[in-house]
MARBA-3410 file (N, C-alpha, C, O; in Angstrom, 1 decimal):
226
85.5,296.5,41.8,84.8,295.3,41.4,83.7,295.1,42.5,83.9,295.3,43.7 ~ 82.6,294.6,42.0,81.5,294.2,43.0,81.4,292.7,43.0,81.4,292.0,42.0 ~ 81.3,292.1,44.2,81.1,290.7,44.5,79.7,290.6,45.1,79.5,291.2,46.1 ~ 78.9,289.7,44.6,77.6,289.5,45.2,77.5,288.1,45.9,78.0,287.1,45.3 ~ 76.9,288.0,47.0,76.7,286.7,47.7,75.2,286.6,48.1,74.7,287.4,49.0
74.4,285.8,47.4,73.0,285.6,47.7,72.7,284.3,48.3,73.6,283.4,48.3 ~ 71.5,284.1,48.8,71.1,282.8,49.4,70.1,283.0,50.5,70.0,284.2,51.0 ~ 69.5,282.0,50.9,68.5,282.1,52.0,69.2,282.3,53.4,70.5,282.1,53.5 ~ 68.5,282.6,54.4,69.0,282.8,55.8,69.6,281.5,56.3,69.1,280.4,56.0 ~ 70.7,281.6,57.1,71.3,280.5,57.7,72.3,279.7,56.9,72.9,278.7,57.3
72.6,280.2,55.7,73.6,279.6,54.8,75.0,280.1,55.1,76.0,279.6,54.6 ~ 75.1,281.2,56.0,76.4,281.7,56.3,76.9,282.9,55.4,78.0,283.3,55.4 ~ 75.9,283.4,54.7,76.3,284.4,53.7,76.8,285.7,54.3,77.7,286.4,53.8 ~ 76.2,286.1,55.4,76.6,287.4,56.1,78.0,287.3,56.6,78.8,288.1,56.4 ~ 78.3,286.2,57.3,79.6,285.9,57.9,80.6,285.8,56.7,81.7,286.4,56.8
80.2,285.1,55.6,81.1,285.0,54.5,81.4,286.3,53.8,82.5,286.6,53.4 ~ 80.4,287.1,53.7,80.5,288.4,53.0,81.4,289.4,53.8,82.3,290.0,53.2 ~ 81.2,289.4,55.1,82.1,290.2,56.0,83.6,289.7,55.9,84.5,290.5,55.7 ~ 83.7,288.4,56.0,85.1,287.9,56.0,85.8,288.1,54.6,87.0,288.4,54.6 ~ 85.0,287.9,53.6,85.6,288.1,52.2,86.0,289.5,52.0,87.0,289.8,51.4
85.1,290.4,52.4,85.4,291.9,52.2,86.7,292.2,53.0,87.6,293.0,52.5 ~ 86.9,291.6,54.2,88.1,291.9,54.9,89.3,291.3,54.2,90.4,292.0,54.2 ~ 89.2,290.1,53.7,90.4,289.5,53.1,90.8,290.2,51.8,92.0,290.3,51.5 ~ 89.8,290.7,51.1,90.1,291.4,49.8,90.3,292.9,49.9,90.8,293.5,49.0 ~ 90.0,293.4,51.1,90.2,294.9,51.3,89.0,295.6,50.7,89.2,296.8,50.3
87.9,295.0,50.6,86.7,295.6,49.9,85.8,296.2,51.0,85.9,295.8,52.2 ~ 84.8,297.0,50.6,83.7,297.4,51.5,82.7,296.3,51.6,82.6,295.4,50.7 ~ 82.0,296.2,52.7,80.9,295.3,52.9,79.6,296.0,53.0,79.4,296.9,53.7 ~ 78.6,295.5,52.1,77.3,296.1,52.1,76.3,295.0,52.5,76.0,294.0,51.8 ~ 75.7,295.2,53.7,74.7,294.3,54.3,73.3,294.7,53.9,72.6,295.4,54.6
72.8,294.2,52.7,71.5,294.7,52.2,70.4,294.0,53.1,69.3,294.6,53.2 ~ 70.6,292.8,53.6,69.6,292.2,54.5,69.3,293.1,55.6,68.1,293.2,56.1 ~ 70.3,293.8,56.2,70.0,294.7,57.3,69.1,295.9,56.9,68.3,296.4,57.7 ~ 69.1,296.3,55.6,68.3,297.4,55.2,66.8,297.0,55.2,66.0,297.8,55.6 ~ 66.5,295.7,54.8,65.1,295.3,54.8,64.7,295.1,56.3,63.5,295.3,56.6
65.6,294.7,57.1,65.3,294.5,58.5,65.0,295.9,59.1,64.1,296.0,60.0 ~ 65.7,296.9,58.7,65.4,298.3,59.2,64.0,298.7,58.9,63.2,299.2,59.7 ~ 63.6,298.5,57.6,62.2,298.8,57.2,61.2,298.0,58.1,60.2,298.6,58.5 ~ 61.5,296.7,58.2,60.6,295.9,59.0,60.5,296.4,60.5,59.4,296.4,61.1 ~ 61.7,296.7,61.1,61.7,297.2,62.4,60.9,298.5,62.6,60.1,298.6,63.6
61.0,299.4,61.7,60.3,300.7,61.8,58.8,300.4,61.6,58.0,301.1,62.2 ~ 58.4,299.5,60.7,57.0,299.1,60.5,56.4,298.7,61.9,55.4,299.1,62.3 ~ 57.1,297.8,62.6,56.7,297.2,63.8,56.6,298.3,64.9,55.7,298.4,65.7 ~ 57.6,299.2,64.9,57.6,300.3,65.9,56.5,301.3,65.7,55.9,301.8,66.6 ~ 56.1,301.5,64.4,55.1,302.5,64.1,53.7,301.8,63.8,52.8,302.5,63.3
53.6,300.5,64.2,52.3,299.8,64.0,51.8,299.8,62.6,50.6,299.9,62.4 ~ 52.7,299.7,61.7,52.4,299.6,60.3,52.5,298.1,59.9,53.5,297.5,60.1 ~ 51.4,297.5,59.4,51.4,296.1,59.0,52.5,295.9,57.9,52.5,296.5,56.9 ~ 53.5,294.9,58.2,54.5,294.7,57.2,53.9,294.3,55.8,54.6,294.4,54.8 ~ 52.7,293.8,55.8,52.1,293.4,54.5,51.4,294.6,53.8,50.9,294.5,52.7
51.4,295.8,54.5,50.8,297.0,53.9,51.9,297.6,53.0,52.8,298.3,53.4 ~ 51.7,297.3,51.7,52.7,297.8,50.7,52.9,299.3,50.7,54.0,299.7,50.7 ~ 51.8,300.0,50.8,52.0,301.5,50.7,52.7,302.0,52.0,53.5,302.9,51.9 ~ 52.2,301.5,53.1,52.8,302.0,54.4,54.3,301.6,54.5,55.1,302.4,54.9 ~ 54.7,300.4,54.1,56.1,299.9,54.2,56.9,300.7,53.2,58.1,301.0,53.5
56.4,301.0,52.0,57.1,301.7,51.0,57.4,303.1,51.4,58.5,303.6,51.1 ~ 56.5,303.8,52.1,56.7,305.1,52.6,57.8,305.1,53.6,58.7,306.0,53.6 ~ 57.9,304.1,54.4,59.0,304.0,55.4,60.3,303.8,54.7,61.3,304.5,55.1 ~ 60.3,302.9,53.7,61.6,302.7,53.0,62.1,303.9,52.3,63.3,304.1,52.2 ~ 61.2,304.8,51.8,61.6,306.0,51.1,62.1,307.0,52.1,62.9,307.9,51.8
61.6,306.9,53.4,61.9,308.0,54.4,63.2,307.7,55.2,63.9,308.7,55.4 ~ 63.4,306.5,55.5,64.5,306.2,56.5,65.9,306.4,55.8,66.0,306.0,54.6 ~ 66.8,306.9,56.5,68.2,307.1,56.0,69.1,306.0,56.7,69.3,306.0,57.9 ~ 69.6,305.1,55.9,70.3,303.9,56.5,71.8,304.1,56.2,72.2,304.4,55.0 ~ 72.6,304.0,57.2,74.1,304.1,57.0,74.8,302.9,57.7,74.2,302.3,58.6
76.0,302.7,57.3,76.8,301.6,57.9,78.1,302.2,58.4,78.8,303.0,57.7 ~ 78.6,301.7,59.5,79.9,302.0,60.0,80.5,300.7,60.5,80.2,300.3,61.6 ~ 81.4,300.1,59.7,81.9,298.8,60.1,80.8,297.8,60.1,80.1,297.7,59.1 ~ 80.6,297.1,61.2,79.5,296.1,61.3,78.3,296.7,61.9,77.3,295.9,62.1 ~ 78.2,297.9,62.1,77.1,298.6,62.8,76.1,299.2,61.8,76.6,299.8,60.8
74.8,299.1,62.1,73.8,299.7,61.2,73.1,300.9,61.9,72.7,300.7,63.0 ~ 73.0,302.0,61.2,72.4,303.2,61.8,71.2,303.6,61.0,71.2,303.6,59.7 ~ 70.2,304.1,61.7,69.0,304.6,61.1,68.8,306.1,61.6,68.6,306.3,62.8 ~ 68.9,307.0,60.7,68.8,308.4,61.1,69.7,308.7,62.3,69.4,309.5,63.2 ~ 71.0,308.2,62.2,72.0,308.4,63.2,71.9,307.5,64.4,72.8,307.7,65.3
70.9,306.7,64.5,70.8,305.8,65.7,71.3,304.4,65.4,70.9,303.8,64.4 ~ 72.1,303.8,66.3,72.6,302.5,66.1,71.5,301.5,66.4,71.0,301.4,67.6 ~ 71.1,300.7,65.4,70.0,299.7,65.6,70.5,298.3,65.3,69.6,297.4,65.0 ~ 71.8,298.1,65.3,72.4,296.8,64.9,71.8,295.6,65.7,71.5,294.6,65.1 ~ 71.5,295.8,66.9,70.9,294.7,67.7,69.4,294.6,67.6,68.8,293.5,67.5
68.8,295.7,67.5,67.3,295.8,67.4,66.8,295.1,66.1,65.7,294.6,66.1 ~ 67.6,295.1,65.1,67.0,294.5,63.8,67.3,293.0,63.7,67.0,292.4,62.7 ~ 67.9,292.4,64.7,68.2,291.0,64.7,67.2,290.1,65.5,67.5,288.9,65.7 ~ 66.1,290.7,66.0,65.2,289.9,66.7,64.3,289.0,65.8,64.2,289.3,64.6 ~ 63.7,288.0,66.4,62.8,287.1,65.6,61.6,287.8,64.9,61.4,287.6,63.8
60.9,288.7,65.7,59.8,289.4,65.0,60.2,290.2,63.8,59.5,290.3,62.8 ~ 61.4,290.9,63.9,61.9,291.7,62.8,62.3,290.7,61.6,62.1,291.0,60.5 ~ 62.9,289.6,62.0,63.3,288.6,60.9,62.1,288.2,60.1,62.2,288.1,58.9 ~ 61.0,287.9,60.8,59.8,287.4,60.1,59.2,288.5,59.3,58.8,288.3,58.1 ~ 59.2,289.7,59.8,58.6,290.9,59.1,59.4,291.3,57.9,58.9,291.8,56.9
60.7,291.1,57.9,61.6,291.5,56.9,61.3,290.9,55.5,61.3,291.5,54.5 ~ 61.0,289.6,55.5,60.6,288.9,54.3,59.3,289.4,53.8,59.0,289.2,52.6 ~ 58.4,289.9,54.7,57.1,290.4,54.2,57.3,291.7,53.5,56.7,292.0,52.5 ~ 58.1,292.7,54.1,58.2,294.0,53.5,59.0,293.8,52.2,58.9,294.7,51.3 ~ 59.9,292.8,52.1,60.7,292.6,50.9,59.9,292.2,49.7,60.4,292.3,48.5
58.6,291.9,49.9,57.8,291.5,48.7,57.2,292.7,48.0,56.7,292.6,46.9 ~ 57.3,293.9,48.6,56.7,295.1,48.0,57.6,295.8,47.1,58.8,296.1,47.4 ~ 57.1,296.1,45.9,58.0,296.7,44.9,58.5,298.1,45.3,59.6,298.5,45.0 ~ 57.6,298.9,46.0,58.0,300.2,46.5,59.2,300.1,47.4,60.1,301.0,47.4 ~ 59.2,299.1,48.3,60.3,298.9,49.3,61.5,298.6,48.5,62.6,299.1,48.8
61.4,297.6,47.7,62.6,297.1,46.9,63.2,298.2,46.1,64.4,298.4,46.0 ~ 62.4,299.0,45.4,62.9,300.1,44.5,63.7,301.1,45.4,64.7,301.5,45.0 ~ 63.1,301.5,46.5,63.8,302.5,47.4,65.1,301.9,47.9,66.1,302.7,47.9 ~ 65.1,300.7,48.3,66.4,300.2,48.9,67.4,299.8,47.8,68.6,300.0,48.1 ~ 67.0,299.3,46.7,67.9,299.1,45.6,68.6,300.4,45.2,69.8,300.3,44.9
67.9,301.5,45.1,68.5,302.7,44.8,69.6,303.1,45.8,70.7,303.5,45.5 ~ 69.3,302.9,47.1,70.2,303.2,48.2,71.4,302.3,48.1,72.6,302.7,48.3 ~ 71.2,301.0,47.8,72.3,300.0,47.7,73.3,300.4,46.5,74.5,300.3,46.7 ~ 72.7,300.8,45.4,73.6,301.2,44.3,74.4,302.5,44.6,75.5,302.6,44.2 ~ 73.8,303.4,45.3,74.5,304.6,45.7,75.6,304.3,46.7,76.7,304.8,46.5
75.3,303.4,47.6,76.4,303.0,48.6,77.6,302.3,48.0,78.7,302.5,48.5 ~ 77.3,301.6,46.9,78.4,300.8,46.3,79.1,301.5,45.1,80.1,301.1,44.6 ~ 78.5,302.6,44.7,79.0,303.3,43.5,80.5,303.7,43.7,80.9,304.3,44.7 ~ 81.3,303.3,42.8,82.7,303.6,42.7,83.6,302.9,43.8,84.7,303.3,44.0 ~ 83.0,301.9,44.4,83.8,301.2,45.5,83.9,299.7,45.2,83.0,299.1,44.6
85.0,299.1,45.6,85.1,297.7,45.6,84.3,297.2,46.7,84.6,297.5,47.9 ~ 83.3,296.4,46.4,82.2,296.0,47.4,81.9,294.6,47.4,81.7,294.0,46.3 ~ 81.7,294.0,48.6,81.1,292.7,48.7,79.7,292.9,49.2,79.5,293.4,50.3 ~ 78.7,292.5,48.4,77.3,292.8,48.8,76.5,291.5,49.0,76.6,290.6,48.1 ~ 75.8,291.3,50.1,75.1,290.1,50.3,73.6,290.4,50.5,73.2,291.4,51.0
72.8,289.4,50.0,71.4,289.5,50.1,70.6,288.4,49.5,71.1,287.2,49.6 ~ 69.6,288.7,48.8,68.8,287.7,48.1,68.6,287.9,46.6,68.2,287.1,45.8 ~ 68.9,289.2,46.2,68.8,289.5,44.7,69.9,290.4,44.2,69.7,291.1,43.3 ~ 71.0,290.3,44.9,72.2,291.1,44.5,72.7,290.8,43.1,73.0,291.7,42.3 ~ 72.9,289.5,42.9,73.4,289.1,41.6,72.4,289.1,40.4,72.8,289.2,39.3
71.1,289.1,40.8,70.1,289.0,39.8,69.5,290.3,39.4,69.2,290.6,38.3 ~ 69.4,291.2,40.4,68.7,292.5,40.2,69.5,293.7,40.5,69.7,294.6,39.6 ~ 70.1,293.8,41.7,70.8,295.0,42.1,72.1,295.2,41.3,72.3,296.3,40.8 ~ 72.9,294.2,41.2,74.2,294.3,40.5,74.4,293.2,39.5,75.2,292.3,39.7 ~ 73.6,293.2,38.4,73.6,292.2,37.4,74.9,292.1,36.7,75.3,291.0,36.1
75.8,293.1,36.7,77.1,293.1,36.1,78.2,292.9,37.0,79.4,293.2,36.7 ~ 77.9,292.4,38.2,78.9,292.2,39.2,80.1,291.3,38.7,79.8,290.4,37.9 ~ 81.3,291.5,39.1,82.4,290.8,38.6,82.5,289.4,39.1,83.0,288.5,38.4 ~ 81.9,289.1,40.2,81.9,287.7,40.8,80.6,287.5,41.6,80.3,288.3,42.4 ~ 79.9,286.4,41.3,78.6,286.2,41.9,78.6,284.8,42.6,79.0,283.8,42.0
78.1,284.7,43.8,77.9,283.5,44.5,76.5,283.3,45.0,75.8,284.3,45.2 ~ 76.1,282.0,45.1,74.8,281.7,45.7,75.1,280.6,46.7,75.5,279.5,46.3 ~ 74.8,280.9,48.0,75.1,279.9,49.0,73.8,279.1,49.4,72.7,279.7,49.5 ~ 73.9,277.8,49.7,72.8,277.0,50.1,73.3,276.2,51.3,74.5,276.2,51.6 ~ 72.4,275.5,52.0,72.7,274.7,53.1,71.5,273.8,53.5,70.4,274.2,53.2
71.7,272.7,54.2,70.6,271.9,54.6,69.7,272.7,55.6,70.2,273.4,56.4 ~ 68.4,272.6,55.4,67.5,273.4,56.2,67.7,273.2,57.7,67.6,274.1,58.5 ~ 67.9,272.0,58.2,68.1,271.7,59.6,69.4,272.4,60.1,69.4,273.0,61.2 ~ 70.4,272.3,59.3,71.7,273.0,59.8,71.5,274.5,59.8,72.0,275.2,60.7 ~ 70.7,275.0,58.8,70.4,276.5,58.8,69.7,276.9,60.1,70.0,277.9,60.7
68.7,276.1,60.5,67.9,276.4,61.7,68.8,276.3,62.9,68.7,277.1,63.8 ~ 69.7,275.3,63.0,70.6,275.2,64.1,71.5,276.4,64.2,71.8,276.9,65.3 ~ 72.0,276.9,63.1,72.9,278.1,63.1,72.1,279.3,63.7,72.6,280.0,64.5 ~ 70.9,279.5,63.2,70.1,280.6,63.7,69.8,280.4,65.2,69.8,281.4,65.9 ~ 69.5,279.2,65.6,69.2,278.9,67.0,70.4,279.3,67.9,70.2,279.9,68.9
71.6,278.9,67.4,72.8,279.3,68.2,73.0,280.8,68.2,73.4,281.3,69.3 ~ 72.8,281.4,67.1,72.9,282.9,67.0,72.0,283.6,68.0,72.4,284.5,68.8 ~ 70.8,283.1,68.1,69.8,283.7,69.0,70.2,283.4,70.5,70.0,284.3,71.3 ~ 70.6,282.2,70.7,71.0,281.9,72.1,72.1,282.7,72.6,72.2,283.1,73.7 ~ 73.1,283.0,71.7,74.2,283.8,72.1,73.8,285.2,72.4,74.6,285.9,73.1
72.7,285.7,71.9,72.2,287.0,72.2,71.2,287.0,73.3,70.6,288.0,73.7 ~ 71.0,285.8,73.9,70.2,285.7,75.1,68.7,285.5,74.8,67.9,285.6,75.7 ~ 68.4,285.2,73.5,67.0,284.9,73.1,66.8,283.4,73.2,67.5,282.6,72.6 ~ 65.7,283.0,73.8,65.3,281.5,73.9,64.2,281.3,72.9,63.1,281.7,73.1 ~ 64.5,280.5,71.9,63.5,280.2,70.8,63.6,278.7,70.5,64.6,278.1,70.4
62.4,278.1,70.4,62.3,276.7,70.1,62.8,276.4,68.7,62.4,277.1,67.7 ~ 63.6,275.4,68.5,64.2,275.2,67.2,63.1,274.7,66.2,63.2,275.0,65.0 ~ 62.1,274.0,66.7,61.0,273.6,65.7,60.3,274.8,65.2,59.8,274.9,64.1 ~ 60.1,275.8,66.1,59.5,277.1,65.7,60.3,277.8,64.7,59.8,278.4,63.7 ~ 61.6,277.7,64.9,62.5,278.4,63.9,62.5,277.7,62.6,62.5,278.3,61.5
62.4,276.4,62.6,62.2,275.6,61.3,61.0,276.0,60.6,61.0,276.2,59.3 ~ 59.9,276.1,61.3,58.6,276.5,60.6,58.7,277.9,60.1,58.3,278.2,59.0 ~ 59.3,278.8,60.9,59.4,280.2,60.4,60.4,280.3,59.2,60.1,281.0,58.3 ~ 61.4,279.5,59.2,62.4,279.5,58.1,61.7,279.0,56.9,61.9,279.5,55.8 ~ 60.9,277.9,57.0,60.2,277.4,55.8,59.2,278.4,55.2,59.1,278.5,54.0
58.5,279.1,56.1,57.6,280.1,55.6,58.3,281.2,54.9,57.8,281.7,53.9 ~ 59.4,281.6,55.5,60.2,282.7,54.9,60.7,282.3,53.5,60.7,283.0,52.6 ~ 61.3,281.0,53.5,61.8,280.5,52.2,60.7,280.5,51.1,61.0,280.9,50.0 ~ 59.5,280.1,51.5,58.5,280.0,50.5,58.1,281.4,50.0,57.8,281.6,48.8 ~ 58.0,282.4,50.9,57.7,283.8,50.5,58.8,284.3,49.6,58.5,284.9,48.5
60.1,284.0,49.9,61.2,284.6,49.1,61.2,283.9,47.7,61.5,284.6,46.7 ~ 60.9,282.6,47.7,61.0,281.9,46.4,59.8,282.2,45.5,60.0,282.2,44.3 ~ 58.7,282.5,46.1,57.4,282.6,45.3,57.1,284.1,45.0,56.2,284.4,44.2 ~ 57.8,285.0,45.6,57.4,286.4,45.4,57.6,286.8,43.9,58.5,286.3,43.2 ~ 56.7,287.6,43.4,56.7,288.0,42.0,58.0,288.9,41.7,58.6,288.7,40.6
58.3,289.8,42.6,59.4,290.7,42.4,60.7,290.2,43.0,60.7,289.9,44.2 ~ 61.7,290.0,42.2,63.0,289.6,42.6,63.0,288.3,43.5,63.4,288.4,44.6 ~ 62.4,287.2,43.0,62.4,286.0,43.8,63.8,285.5,44.1,64.8,285.8,43.4 ~ 63.9,284.8,45.2,65.2,284.2,45.6,65.6,283.1,44.6,65.0,282.1,44.5 ~ 66.7,283.3,43.9,67.2,282.3,43.0,68.6,282.7,42.6,69.0,283.9,42.6
69.5,281.8,42.2,70.8,282.1,41.8,70.8,282.8,40.4,70.0,282.5,39.5 ~ 71.7,283.8,40.2,71.9,284.3,38.9,72.4,283.3,38.0,73.1,282.3,38.4 ~ 72.2,283.4,36.7,72.6,282.4,35.7,74.1,282.2,35.7,74.6,281.1,35.5 ~ 74.9,283.2,36.1,76.3,283.1,36.1,76.9,283.0,37.5,78.1,283.3,37.7 ~ 76.0,282.7,38.5,76.5,282.6,39.9,77.1,281.2,40.1,76.8,280.2,39.5
78.1,281.2,41.0,78.7,280.0,41.5,77.9,279.5,42.7,77.9,280.2,43.7 ~ 77.3,278.4,42.7,76.5,277.9,43.8,77.4,277.0,44.7,78.1,276.1,44.3 ~ 77.4,277.3,46.0,78.2,276.6,47.0,77.3,276.1,48.2,76.6,276.9,48.8 ~ 77.3,274.8,48.4,76.6,274.2,49.5,77.5,274.3,50.8,78.5,273.6,50.8 ~ 77.1,275.1,51.8,77.9,275.3,53.0,77.7,274.3,54.1,78.2,274.4,55.2
76.8,273.3,53.8,76.5,272.3,54.8,77.8,271.6,55.3,78.5,271.1,54.4 ~ 78.1,271.5,56.6,79.3,270.9,57.1,80.5,271.7,56.9,81.6,271.2,57.3 ~ 80.5,272.9,56.3,81.7,273.7,56.2,81.8,274.7,57.3,80.8,275.3,57.7 ~ 83.0,274.9,57.8,83.2,276.0,58.8,83.4,277.3,58.0,83.7,277.3,56.8 ~ 83.3,278.5,58.7,83.4,279.8,58.0,84.7,279.9,57.2,84.6,280.5,56.1
85.8,279.5,57.7,87.1,279.6,57.0,87.1,278.8,55.7,87.7,279.2,54.7 ~ 86.5,277.6,55.8,86.4,276.8,54.6,85.6,277.5,53.5,86.0,277.5,52.3 ~ 84.5,278.1,53.9,83.7,278.8,52.9,84.5,280.0,52.3,84.5,280.2,51.1 ~ 85.1,280.7,53.2,85.9,281.9,52.8,87.0,281.5,51.8,87.2,282.2,50.9 ~ 87.7,280.4,52.1,88.8,280.0,51.2,88.2,279.8,49.8,88.9,280.1,48.8
87.1,279.1,49.7,86.5,278.9,48.3,86.1,280.2,47.7,86.4,280.4,46.5 ~ 85.5,281.1,48.4,85.1,282.4,47.8,86.3,283.2,47.4,86.3,283.8,46.3 ~ 87.3,283.2,48.3,88.5,284.1,48.0,89.2,283.5,46.7,89.7,284.3,45.9 ~ 89.3,282.2,46.6,90.0,281.7,45.5,89.3,282.1,44.2,90.0,282.5,43.2 ~ 88.0,282.0,44.1,87.3,282.4,42.9,87.5,283.9,42.6,87.7,284.3,41.5
87.4,284.7,43.7,87.5,286.1,43.5,88.9,286.6,43.0,89.0,287.4,42.1 ~ 89.9,286.0,43.6,91.3,286.4,43.2,91.6,285.9,41.8,92.3,286.6,41.1 ~ 91.0,284.8,41.4,91.1,284.4,40.0,90.5,285.4,39.1,91.0,285.7,38.0 ~ 89.3,285.9,39.5,88.6,286.9,38.6,89.3,288.2,38.6,89.4,288.8,37.5 ~ 89.9,288.6,39.7,90.7,289.8,39.8,91.9,289.7,38.9,92.3,290.6,38.2
92.5,288.5,39.0,93.7,288.3,38.1,93.4,288.3,36.7,94.1,288.9,35.9 ~ 92.3,287.7,36.3,91.9,287.7,34.9,91.6,289.2,34.4,91.9,289.5,33.3 ~ 91.0,290.0,35.3,90.7,291.4,34.9,92.0,292.2,34.7,92.1,293.0,33.8 ~ 92.9,291.9,35.6,94.2,292.6,35.5,95.0,292.3,34.2,95.6,293.1,33.6 ~ 94.9,291.0,33.9,95.5,290.5,32.7,94.9,291.2,31.4,95.6,291.5,30.5
93.6,291.4,31.5,92.9,292.0,30.3,93.2,293.5,30.2,93.4,294.0,29.1 ~ 93.3,294.2,31.4,93.4,295.6,31.3,94.9,296.1,31.4,95.3,297.2,31.0 ~ 95.8,295.2,31.9,97.2,295.5,32.1,97.4,296.4,33.3,98.5,296.9,33.4 ~ 96.4,296.5,34.2,96.6,297.3,35.4,95.7,296.8,36.5,94.8,296.0,36.3 ~ 96.1,297.1,37.8,95.3,296.6,38.9,93.9,297.2,38.9,93.7,298.3,38.3
92.9,296.4,39.4,91.5,296.9,39.4,91.4,298.0,40.5,90.3,298.6,40.7
END
C-alpha cells in the first residue's frame, strides 16, 4: 500500500512521513529531497534554477538513492548539503519545470514499485500516486511554520532572520500554488490535517489511526494481509 503526505514546508510532513513509515513498517520516500538535489546541482554547476532546459537535463542525469534518512547523489551523501536556505529557495523554482517533474516522478514510481511506502511531497496524492491507499494533506499557521524552519536551521548552526524566512516561505508558497504543472493542493480524497499546536506524536497518532483503519478495511475485502 502507498500512503501519501502532501503539504507546504513547515507543516511537519517530513517528520510525520518518517515516523509513520517506522510505525507501519513501510519504506519512506522523501520526494522533496529529490527536488532539492536538482536545485543543489544547479547551484553547483551555475545553472539558473529558472532555466527549464538546464534544470531538466540535470534531473534526467542525476542518480538519486536513499539509505535510511540519508540522501545520495551518484554515490555521494548530500543529506546536509540539500538542506541549506539557498537550496530550499531554488528547489521550488526547479519544481516548476515539466522536464524536471517528469524525470523525478518516473524515479519516484520506480523507487516505490512493489513496496509498502509512505511518500511525502507536494503532488504525491494528486499526480505521482493518484491511486494511493491513504492520502493526507498537512497544513499549519504560516508563523508557526516559519518558527519550525527557524529552529531547524538554528540546530544546524545556520543563523537566519525569521522575517526573512517568512518572506521566503510566502514566495515559495505562491510559486507552488500558482504553478501550472502539479500545483500544491490536496487531492479530492485526501484527509486534511492542521498541525498547528500539535506535537509530532499527536500528528503521528492521527495519521496512524487512519492508515490502520484503511489497512483493516483492505484486509477484510481481500481476506488476507496486505
